[in-house]
C-alpha positions in Angstrom: 90.0 115.7 93.0 93.3 114.9 94.5 94.6 111.5 95.0 97.9 110.7 97.0 99.2 107.2 96.4 101.6 106.0 99.1 103.5 102.9 98.5 106.5 101.3 100.3 108.4 100.7 97.1 108.6 101.5 93.4 111.7 99.3 93.1 111.3 97.3 89.9 112.7 94.2 91.7 109.8 94.0 94.1 107.2 92.9 91.7 103.6 93.9 90.7 102.9 96.7 93.4 105.9 98.7 92.2 104.6 98.6 88.5 100.9 98.7 89.0 100.9 101.8 91.3 102.4 104.2 88.8 100.6 102.6 85.9 97.2 103.3 87.6 98.3 106.8 88.7 99.2 107.5 84.9 95.8 106.3 83.8 93.9 108.3 86.4 95.8 111.5 85.4 94.4 111.1 81.9 91.0 111.4 83.6 92.0 114.9 84.8 92.6 113.9 88.4 95.3 115.5 90.4 97.7 112.5 91.1 100.9 112.2 93.3 102.9 109.3 94.5 104.8 109.3 97.8 107.4 106.5 98.4 110.7 105.8 100.0 113.4 106.4 97.5 115.1 103.6 95.8 117.9 103.2 93.3 116.0 100.9 91.0 112.8 102.8 90.3 110.5 101.3 87.6 110.7 103.3 84.4 107.0 104.2 84.4 107.2 106.1 87.5 109.1 108.8 85.9 106.1 110.4 84.4 105.2 114.1 83.8 101.5 113.4 84.4 101.8 113.1 88.2 103.9 114.5 91.0 106.6 112.3 92.8 107.4 112.7 96.4 110.4 110.4 97.2 111.3 110.3 100.9 115.0 109.8 102.0 115.7 106.1 102.0 117.7 106.5 105.2 114.4 107.1 107.1 113.5 103.9 109.1 111.5 104.8 112.2 107.8 105.5 112.1 108.0 108.8 113.8 110.3 110.1 111.1 108.0 108.7 108.4 105.1 110.5 110.1 106.9 113.8 110.3 108.0 113.7 106.7 104.5 112.9 105.6 102.9 115.5 107.7 105.2 118.2 106.1 104.2 117.0 102.6 100.5 117.1 103.5 100.7 120.6 104.9 102.6 122.0 102.1 101.1 120.3 99.0 97.6 119.0 100.2 96.1 121.7 102.2 92.8 122.0 100.3 90.3 119.0 100.1 88.8 117.0 98.7 91.4 114.3 98.4 92.0 110.7 99.2 95.1 108.8 100.4 95.3 105.4 98.6 97.9 103.3 100.5 99.5 100.0 99.2 100.7 97.4 101.5 101.0 96.9 105.3 103.1 95.7 108.2 105.9 98.3 107.7 106.6 101.4 109.8 105.9 103.4 106.6 102.4 102.0 106.5 101.8 102.7 110.1 102.8 106.4 109.5 100.5 106.7 106.6 97.5 105.2 108.4 98.1 107.4 111.6 98.5 110.6 109.6 95.4 110.0 107.6 93.5 109.4 110.8 94.9 112.4 112.6 94.1 114.7 109.8 90.8 113.1 108.9 91.6 112.1 105.3 89.8 109.3 103.8 92.1 106.3 103.4 91.8 103.4 101.0 94.1 100.5 101.6 95.2 97.9 99.0 96.6 95.0 101.0 98.3 93.5 98.0 97.8 90.0 99.0 99.3 90.5 102.5 96.0 89.4 104.1 95.9 86.1 102.1 96.2 82.9 104.3 99.6 81.9 102.7 101.1 85.4 103.5 99.8 85.5 107.0 101.3 82.0 107.7 104.7 83.2 106.5 106.6 84.5 109.7 103.4 83.4 111.4 104.3 84.2 115.1 105.9 87.6 114.3 102.9 88.6 112.4 100.5 87.4 115.0 102.2 89.5 117.6 102.2 92.6 115.2 98.5 91.8 114.5 97.4 92.2 118.0 99.8 95.0 118.9 98.9 97.4 116.0 98.0 95.9 112.7 94.5 95.0 113.3 93.7 98.4 114.9 95.5 100.2 112.0 93.3 98.3 109.5 90.1 99.2 111.5 90.9 102.8 110.9 90.8 102.7 107.1 87.8 104.1 105.2 87.6 101.3 102.7 89.7 98.5 101.0 90.7 97.8 97.5 91.0 94.2 96.5 92.2 93.0 93.1 90.0 89.9 93.1 86.9 88.6 95.0 89.1 85.9 96.6 91.2 88.7 98.2 87.9 90.5 99.3 86.9 87.3 101.0 90.1 87.1 102.9 89.6 90.6 104.2 86.0 89.7 105.3 87.2 86.6 107.1 89.4 88.7 109.3 86.3 90.6 110.4 86.6 93.9 108.6 83.3 95.5 107.6 84.4 98.5 105.5 83.5 98.7 101.8 85.8 96.8 99.5 86.1 97.7 95.8 87.1 94.7 93.7 89.0 96.2 90.9 91.8 94.2 89.1 95.2 95.4 88.0 95.6 96.3 84.5 98.2 95.8 81.7 99.5 97.9 78.9 98.7 95.9 75.7 101.6 95.2 73.5 101.3 96.0 69.8 100.8 92.9 67.7 102.3 94.6 64.7 105.6 95.2 66.6 105.8 91.8 68.0 107.2 89.3 65.4 106.8 85.7 66.4 110.4 84.5 67.0 109.6 81.1 68.4 111.8 78.1 68.0 109.7 75.5 66.2 112.0 72.6 67.0 112.2 73.3 70.7 109.3 74.8 72.4 109.7 77.1 75.5 107.9 77.2 78.8 108.5 80.5 80.7 108.4 81.5 84.3 109.0 85.2 84.8 108.6 86.6 88.3 110.5 86.9 91.6 112.5 83.9 92.6 110.8 83.6 95.9 109.5 80.6 98.0 105.9 81.8 97.4 106.2 81.1 93.7 106.3 77.3 94.1 109.4 76.7 91.8 110.5 73.4 93.5 107.1 71.9 92.7 107.5 73.0 89.1 111.0 71.5 88.8 109.7 68.2 90.2 106.9 68.2 87.8 109.2 69.1 84.9 111.4 66.2 85.8 108.4 63.9 85.7 106.6 64.9 82.6 108.6 67.2 80.4 109.2 65.9 76.8 112.5 66.4 75.1 111.3 69.0 72.6 110.6 71.5 75.5 112.9 73.8 77.5 112.0 75.6 80.7 113.2 79.1 81.2 113.2 80.6 84.8 113.5 84.4 84.7 113.5 86.7 87.6 115.6 88.4 90.5 116.6 86.4 93.5 114.2 87.3 96.3 114.7 86.2 99.9 118.0 84.4 98.8 115.9 81.5 97.2 118.0 81.3 94.1 120.6 78.9 95.7 117.8 76.6 96.7 116.6 76.4 93.0 120.0 76.0 91.6 120.6 73.1 94.0 117.2 71.5 93.0 118.0 71.8 89.3 121.3 70.0 89.9 119.8 67.3 92.1 117.2 66.6 89.4 119.8 66.6 86.6 118.0 69.3 84.8 120.9 71.5 83.8 120.4 70.9 80.1 116.6 71.3 80.2 116.4 74.4 82.6 117.8 77.8 82.0 118.1 80.5 84.7 117.8 83.8 82.7 118.2 86.2 85.6 116.0 89.4 85.9 114.5 90.6 82.6 113.0 94.1 82.1 111.6 96.2 79.3 112.7 95.0 75.9 114.3 91.8 77.3 111.0 90.9 79.0 109.0 91.4 75.9 111.4 89.3 74.0 111.0 86.4 76.5 107.2 86.5 76.1 107.5 86.6 72.3 109.7 83.4 72.4 107.4 81.5 74.9 104.9 78.9 74.0 103.6 78.5 77.5 103.8 80.7 80.6 103.9 79.1 84.1 103.2 80.6 87.4 103.1 77.8 90.0 102.5 80.2 93.0 101.0 79.0 96.3 99.2 82.5 96.5 98.8 85.7 94.5 96.3 88.5 95.1 96.2 89.1 91.3 99.3 87.9 89.5 99.8 90.7 87.0 102.3 88.7 85.0 99.6 86.3 84.0 97.7 89.2 82.4 101.0 90.3 80.8 101.6 86.8 79.3 98.1 86.6 78.0 98.5 90.1 76.4 101.4 88.6 74.4 99.2 85.8 73.3 100.9 83.2 75.5 98.7 80.7 77.2 99.1 80.3 81.0 99.3 77.5 83.5 98.8 78.8 87.1 97.3 77.5 90.3 94.1 78.0 92.2 96.1 80.1 94.7 95.9 82.9 91.9 92.5 84.4 91.0 92.6 83.3 87.4 89.6 80.9 87.0 89.1 82.8 83.7 91.9 80.7 82.2 89.5 77.8 82.1 86.3 79.7 81.4 87.9 81.5 78.5 89.9 78.4 77.4 93.3 80.1 77.5 95.2 78.0 80.0 95.1 75.7 82.9 94.1 76.5 86.5 95.4 73.7 88.8 95.8 72.9 92.5 99.0 74.4 94.0 100.3 70.9 94.8 103.0 68.8 93.2 100.3 66.5 91.7 98.3 69.5 90.5 101.3 71.1 88.8 102.4 67.8 87.2 98.9 67.0 85.8 98.5 70.4 84.3 101.9 70.5 83.0 101.6 67.2 81.3 98.4 68.2 79.5 99.9 71.6 78.5 103.1 70.2 77.1 101.3 67.7 75.0 99.0 70.3 73.5 99.6 70.9 69.8 101.4 74.2 68.8 98.4 75.3 66.8 96.0 74.9 69.7 98.4 76.7 72.0 98.4 79.6 69.6 94.6 79.6 69.6 94.5 79.7 73.4 97.0 82.5 73.3 94.7 84.5 70.9 91.8 84.0 73.3 93.9 85.1 76.2 94.6 88.4 74.5 91.0 88.9 73.8 90.3 88.4 77.5 92.9 91.0 78.5 91.5 93.5 75.9 88.1 93.1 77.3 88.8 93.1 81.0 92.2 94.3 81.9 93.3 97.5 80.0 94.3 100.3 82.3 91.8 103.0 81.0 88.9 100.8 82.2 90.5 100.0 85.5 91.2 103.8 86.1 87.5 104.7 85.2 86.3 102.1 88.0 88.8 103.5 90.5 87.6 107.0 89.7 84.0 106.1 90.4 85.1 104.5 93.7 87.0 107.6 94.9 84.0 109.8 94.0 81.7 107.5 95.9 83.9 107.6 98.9 83.9 111.4 98.9 80.5 112.3 97.7 78.2 109.2 98.5 75.3 108.4 96.2 74.7 104.9 94.6 77.2 102.2 95.5 79.2 101.1 92.5 78.4 97.5 91.4 82.0 96.4 92.1 81.9 97.4 95.8 81.0 94.7 98.2 
């Protein structure tokens, strides 16, 4: 079985999609599937994309128009994917690259699975609302109607797809994480001043102004807040201005982008992880924090009710009041209990979010799309 992943980016600054796509590809290759990834070239590829277990097809970054994307894609399909069966698994939407992938799959009668990656969530649709509404009626709705099936990372994302009227099968399969080794992770936390960590893109969707307001209101003196991540959508100046207005320069540290060992070190030093997003289709960084035994506070805009059901964090409304109330409770929690919550969080990730189990489900989904038979239990 051949699977061609197509994704608009593998740039490490973009976020979860750029990391999870090659990670899933690697795990599927271990199941003896023939895996390839096609993407527009970037100068900041995530490290995991350079892997001998699958083929890479980087397209020239200079290509911008849909017709040129389609031509390049068609050449690769004819040369490397002449023999079925195979599936195209596309990530994202709205862009000319996505349009080219969908049109070519339709033209060549190749089954296409689409992962919207949160782009059909209400918050995302309302960002740039009028431009997206025009694109929706001109081409995007029609393009999505041509897909064979969808992949959602949570049931909440599947519900968003259904609300828009699409009736194709939806596989609800979460993203995964690579478990850090406990033996290689010495606890280097500062016992006199505890640390709350945010690590994601500095983007309006992430709700950082709400977090800063809440921090000003409830944070005790023995806590510090570290905000790590790359500036996205030129949002960093807004955050810097907010920190100054609230007089939080001594309590809040802007750590910049963190990758690889620096990222692991940040998790190791954190006592609490915070993701105050308005909306996430999954929030892979939540699973990463839990895998490092760090309890998490996030919002109901993220599909992480398990934080409450497994007693490993706080799941609050994405409002200033919700963030403040959750933060107040979290920061008053004893260090020992935070540690116990972190341990339960790691157990949750070990049980539900390791890549080998995710890949096995995805393999079953691909096989069902190609061969039929009994519908997998995770398909709605």
